[in-house]
Each structure stands twice: as structure tokens, then as C-alpha cells.
C-alpha positions as CSV (number, residue, x, y, z in Angstrom):
1,M,26.8,-90.0,6.3
2,K,28.6,-89.4,9.6
3,K,25.2,-89.5,11.4
4,I,24.5,-92.9,9.8
5,L,27.9,-94.2,10.8
6,F,27.4,-93.0,14.3
7,I,24.0,-94.7,14.6
8,L,25.5,-97.9,13.3
9,F,28.3,-97.7,15.8
10,I,25.8,-97.2,18.7
11,F,23.7,-100.1,17.4
12,T,26.7,-102.4,17.3
13,L,27.8,-101.3,20.8
14,C,24.4,-102.1,22.1
15,I,24.5,-105.6,20.6
16,A,28.0,-106.2,22.0
17,N,26.8,-105.1,25.5
18,A,23.8,-107.3,25.3
19,N,25.9,-110.3,24.4
20,S,28.4,-109.6,27.2
21,N,25.5,-109.6,29.7
22,T,24.5,-113.1,28.7
23,K,25.0,-115.4,31.7
24,S,25.7,-119.1,31.5
25,I,24.6,-121.8,33.9
26,L,26.0,-125.2,34.2
27,F,23.6,-127.8,35.6
28,L,25.9,-130.6,36.8
29,G,23.8,-133.7,37.6
30,D,22.5,-137.1,36.8
31,S,19.4,-138.6,35.1
32,L,17.2,-136.1,37.0
33,T,19.0,-133.2,35.3
34,E,19.6,-135.0,32.0
35,G,15.8,-135.6,31.7
36,L,15.7,-139.4,31.5
37,G,12.4,-140.4,29.9
38,V,11.6,-136.9,28.5
39,S,13.2,-134.8,25.8
40,K,16.1,-132.5,26.5
41,E,13.7,-129.6,25.7
42,D,11.3,-130.8,28.5
43,A,14.1,-131.3,31.1
44,Y,14.1,-128.8,33.9
45,P,17.4,-127.0,32.9
46,N,15.9,-126.0,29.5
47,L,12.6,-125.0,31.2
48,V,14.6,-122.8,33.7
49,K,16.2,-121.1,30.7
50,E,12.7,-120.4,29.2
51,L,11.5,-119.0,32.5
52,I,14.5,-116.7,32.8
53,Q,13.9,-115.4,29.3
54,S,10.2,-114.9,29.6
55,K,9.9,-113.6,33.2
56,L,13.2,-111.7,33.6
57,N,13.8,-110.8,29.9
58,K,17.4,-111.9,30.2
59,N,19.6,-113.9,27.9
60,V,21.1,-117.0,29.4
61,D,23.0,-120.0,28.1
62,V,22.3,-123.3,29.8
63,I,24.6,-126.2,29.8
64,N,22.8,-129.5,30.6
65,G,25.6,-131.4,32.3
66,G,23.3,-134.2,33.4
67,V,24.3,-137.8,32.6
68,S,22.2,-140.7,33.5
69,G,23.7,-142.9,36.2
70,S,26.3,-140.3,37.1
71,T,27.9,-140.4,40.6
72,T,29.8,-137.5,42.2
73,S,33.0,-139.2,41.0
74,D,31.8,-139.1,37.4
75,G,30.7,-135.5,37.8
76,L,34.1,-134.5,39.1
77,A,35.8,-136.3,36.2
78,R,33.9,-134.5,33.5
79,L,33.8,-131.1,35.3
80,Q,37.0,-129.7,33.8
81,W,35.6,-130.1,30.3
82,Y,32.5,-128.1,31.3
83,L,34.5,-125.4,33.0
84,K,36.2,-124.7,29.7
85,K,32.9,-123.0,28.8
86,K,33.4,-120.6,31.7
87,P,29.9,-120.8,33.3
88,D,28.9,-118.0,35.5
89,L,26.8,-120.3,37.7
90,V,27.3,-124.0,38.6
91,F,24.2,-125.7,39.9
92,I,25.3,-129.0,41.5
93,A,22.6,-131.7,41.6
94,L,24.7,-134.8,42.3
95,G,24.9,-137.5,44.9
96,A,21.6,-139.4,44.5
97,N,23.3,-142.3,42.8
98,D,26.0,-142.5,45.4
99,G,23.4,-142.8,48.0
100,L,21.3,-145.4,46.1
101,R,24.4,-147.5,45.6
102,G,25.4,-147.2,49.3
103,L,28.8,-145.7,48.4
104,D,31.1,-144.4,51.1
105,L,29.8,-141.0,52.0
106,Q,33.2,-139.7,53.0
107,Q,34.3,-140.2,49.4
108,T,31.1,-138.7,48.1
109,Q,31.6,-135.6,50.3
110,K,35.2,-135.3,49.1
111,N,34.1,-135.5,45.5
112,L,31.4,-132.8,46.0
113,E,33.9,-130.5,47.8
114,E,36.4,-130.9,45.0
115,I,33.7,-130.0,42.4
116,I,32.8,-126.9,44.5
117,T,36.5,-125.9,44.8
118,H,37.2,-126.3,41.1
119,A,34.1,-124.4,40.1
120,Q,34.9,-121.5,42.5
121,E,38.5,-121.4,41.3
122,S,37.1,-120.8,37.8
123,N,35.2,-117.8,39.3
124,A,31.8,-119.5,39.0
125,K,29.1,-118.9,41.7
126,V,28.2,-122.4,43.1
127,L,24.7,-123.3,44.0
128,L,23.9,-126.7,45.6
129,A,20.8,-128.9,45.4
130,G,20.4,-131.3,48.2
131,M,19.3,-134.9,47.8
132,L,17.4,-137.4,50.0
133,I,17.4,-141.1,49.7
134,P,15.1,-143.9,51.0
135,P,16.3,-145.9,54.0
136,N,17.5,-148.8,51.9
137,Y,20.8,-149.0,53.8
138,G,19.3,-148.1,57.2
139,P,18.1,-144.9,58.8
140,Q,21.6,-144.0,60.0
141,Y,23.0,-144.0,56.4
142,S,20.1,-141.9,55.2
143,A,20.5,-139.4,58.0
144,H,24.3,-139.1,57.3
145,F,23.5,-138.6,53.6
146,K,21.1,-135.7,54.4
147,K,23.6,-134.1,56.9
148,M,26.4,-134.3,54.3
149,Y,24.7,-131.6,52.2
150,E,24.0,-129.5,55.3
151,D,27.7,-129.7,56.3
152,I,28.9,-128.8,52.8
153,K,26.5,-125.9,52.6
154,A,27.8,-124.5,55.9
155,K,31.4,-125.2,55.2
156,Y,31.4,-123.3,51.8
157,E,28.6,-120.9,52.7
158,L,26.6,-121.9,49.7
159,K,23.1,-121.0,48.7
160,S,21.3,-124.3,48.5
161,M,18.0,-126.1,47.9
162,P,17.3,-128.6,50.7
163,F,15.9,-131.2,48.2
164,L,15.8,-131.0,44.4
165,L,12.6,-133.1,44.2
166,Q,10.7,-131.3,46.9
167,G,7.0,-131.4,45.9
168,V,7.7,-134.0,43.2
169,A,9.1,-137.1,45.0
170,G,6.3,-139.5,45.8
171,E,3.7,-137.7,43.7
172,Q,2.4,-140.2,41.1
173,E,1.1,-137.6,38.7
174,L,4.5,-135.9,38.5
175,N,6.6,-139.0,38.0
176,Q,7.1,-141.7,35.3
177,R,6.1,-145.3,35.9
178,D,9.3,-146.1,37.7
179,G,8.2,-143.7,40.5
180,I,11.7,-142.1,40.5
181,H,12.1,-139.9,37.4
182,P,9.9,-136.9,36.9
183,N,7.6,-136.7,33.9
184,E,7.1,-133.5,31.9
185,K,4.8,-132.1,34.6
186,G,7.4,-133.0,37.2
187,H,10.1,-131.2,35.3
188,E,7.9,-128.2,35.0
189,Y,7.4,-128.1,38.8
190,I,11.1,-128.5,39.4
191,A,11.9,-125.8,36.9
192,K,9.7,-123.3,38.7
193,E,11.3,-124.1,42.0
194,V,14.8,-123.9,40.6
195,F,14.0,-120.6,38.8
196,M,12.8,-119.0,42.0
197,F,15.9,-120.3,43.8
198,L,18.5,-118.9,41.4
199,K,16.8,-115.9,39.8
200,D,18.4,-113.4,42.1
201,E,21.9,-114.6,41.1
202,L,21.4,-113.5,37.4
């Protein structure tokens, strides 16, 4: 009887340890992260989760904090609610809508820095996905937009992806009819890139 109880104790302990090793990732973004035009299951955050489980054999909880049309200001406003879930990693993929709307980049940078600060204060590791925009508001604005992410990366010493849509943007077969939002194949491509980017942080 004692032997059976001891085995049950060890089994329970192993389960507890497995659960305690489960990491959580918050993907804070806009329609690109939400998966506009595809199902949530086909959006890249969920596909990253599947890759982590299949290739690394690790448990992970993914919080898809993508909201269509979200700006950095919107992301900052809803961040505190997401941080209640105590994510281990915060993957920031915001700013594209700020740039497409021609918003003041000083305010955009301030919002991103506040998001980073709040996330770090919650003991989360912050990862940054850079964005690029077309020269709708002139090449100077686009250049400043790109440099904003580089400056933030350097200031906070963050690990970052230069461009979330690298390899997908402009590729017809990887995008929906609007030419902006990735289709299922596009999300698969992004998921593989994001997985390779963050796998060493798990």
C-alpha cells in the first residue's frame, strides 16, 4: 500500500512540475496577429503554438491579443488586462496602423515604449516585431517609421524581427485579395519565421 501511495505521489509531482513548466506567450498586435480573413486556428500565433508543441515537445499557452484596426494606443490601453494572465513572453507586433494613418510617430514611439516598460515590470521577456509601411506620406515618414523600431530595439536592448511580414508582403500567393492581409499560407510562413525567432526563449 505504501508503495502504491509513493508511486501516486511521484506521479502527481511530475504532473505538477510539467504544468509549472508551461510557458505563456502574449501576441499583442492588430489584424495581422488576430488573423483577419482566416480562422483563429489558422492565424500565426496558434500555428506558432503548434510548432512549439510538435518540434520542441513543450507545453505553451498562447494569448492572441490581436485586434483588427488596433493602434499602439489601443494596444497600450488593453495591455493591463492581458498582463493579469502573467505571460512569460510578450511579442509586440503593433504600429502598422499608426503608420498607415500617418499618426505622430513621437506618440507612437511613446506608446510602444510604455508597452515595453509595463511588460518588463510584470517580469515578462519582451520581443519586438518591426513593421514597414509604403511611402504614402512620403519617403521621410517611412524612413522615420522604420528607424523608430531600430531605436526602440537599441534603447531597450530587445531581441527583434526587422519586419513581421518579411517574405510575405507583396507575394500574391501568400496574401488575400486586399494584398495586405496574409492568407492561410501566409500565416504558415509567418509562423515558421516567428517560431525560429523565439524558440530559444522557451
